[in-house]
C-alpha positions as CSV (number, residue, x, y, z in Angstrom):
1,M,66.2,-113.0,68.0
2,K,65.9,-110.5,65.2
3,N,62.3,-109.4,64.2
4,K,61.3,-110.8,60.9
5,T,58.4,-109.9,58.5
6,M,56.5,-113.0,57.4
7,Q,55.9,-113.5,53.7
8,H,52.3,-112.4,54.0
9,G,53.3,-109.1,55.7
10,C,52.8,-109.9,59.3
11,N,55.0,-108.0,61.8
12,P,55.5,-108.5,65.5
13,G,52.7,-106.7,67.4
14,D,50.2,-107.1,64.6
15,I,46.7,-108.4,65.4
16,V,46.2,-111.7,63.5
17,R,43.2,-114.0,62.9
18,N,43.3,-117.8,63.0
19,K,41.9,-118.7,59.5
20,N,41.1,-122.2,60.8
21,S,38.8,-120.9,63.6
22,E,35.0,-120.7,63.1
23,S,34.8,-117.8,65.6
24,G,37.6,-115.8,64.0
25,E,40.0,-116.2,67.0
26,L,42.3,-113.2,67.4
27,G,45.7,-112.8,68.9
28,I,49.0,-110.8,68.7
29,F,51.7,-112.0,66.4
30,I,54.9,-112.4,68.5
31,G,57.4,-113.7,65.9
32,L,58.7,-116.7,64.1
33,R,60.1,-119.8,65.7
34,T,62.3,-122.4,63.9
35,F,62.5,-126.0,65.1
36,R,65.8,-127.4,63.8
37,A,65.9,-131.0,62.5
38,T,68.5,-133.1,64.1
39,P,71.4,-134.4,62.0
40,N,70.3,-138.1,62.3
41,E,66.8,-137.5,60.9
42,D,67.1,-138.5,57.2
43,Q,64.1,-136.8,55.6
44,R,63.3,-134.1,58.1
45,Q,63.9,-130.4,57.5
46,D,63.9,-127.3,59.7
47,Y,60.3,-126.1,60.4
48,T,59.4,-122.5,60.9
49,C,56.0,-121.5,62.4
50,A,54.4,-118.4,64.0
51,E,54.1,-117.7,67.7
52,V,50.9,-116.0,68.6
53,M,49.5,-114.8,72.0
54,W,45.8,-115.5,71.7
55,F,43.3,-113.2,73.4
56,D,40.7,-115.8,74.5
57,R,42.6,-119.0,75.3
58,N,45.7,-120.6,76.5
59,A,47.8,-123.2,74.8
60,P,47.4,-126.9,75.9
61,N,50.4,-126.5,78.2
62,G,48.8,-123.4,79.9
63,D,50.9,-120.7,78.2
64,R,49.3,-117.7,76.5
65,I,51.6,-118.0,73.6
66,S,51.4,-120.9,71.2
67,T,52.7,-121.9,67.8
68,I,50.6,-122.1,64.6
69,Q,51.4,-122.8,60.9
70,T,52.1,-119.5,59.2
71,N,49.6,-120.2,56.5
72,L,46.8,-120.5,59.1
73,I,47.0,-116.9,60.2
74,E,46.3,-113.6,58.5
75,T,46.9,-110.0,59.5
76,V,43.8,-108.0,60.6
77,L,44.2,-104.8,58.8
78,D,44.3,-101.6,60.7
79,E,43.0,-98.9,58.4
80,S,44.3,-96.1,60.7
81,R,47.9,-96.7,59.6
């Protein structure tokens, strides 16, 4: 899969914050994942979300990497760049 830049400027390897987390949960942005709608689903469209490896938790299935809506993460700026 080719690396993509998200609309808000997030690149693979960037540290991101979960905007929906009260504790400011942090993780590493891995990339984008698209779930394709099947042809027999009338109103459904493809859905693209972010994959993030969270520092302090696992996904419900035990994996370190989980998906999240792209509008619910933001890049943590690194001022040394």
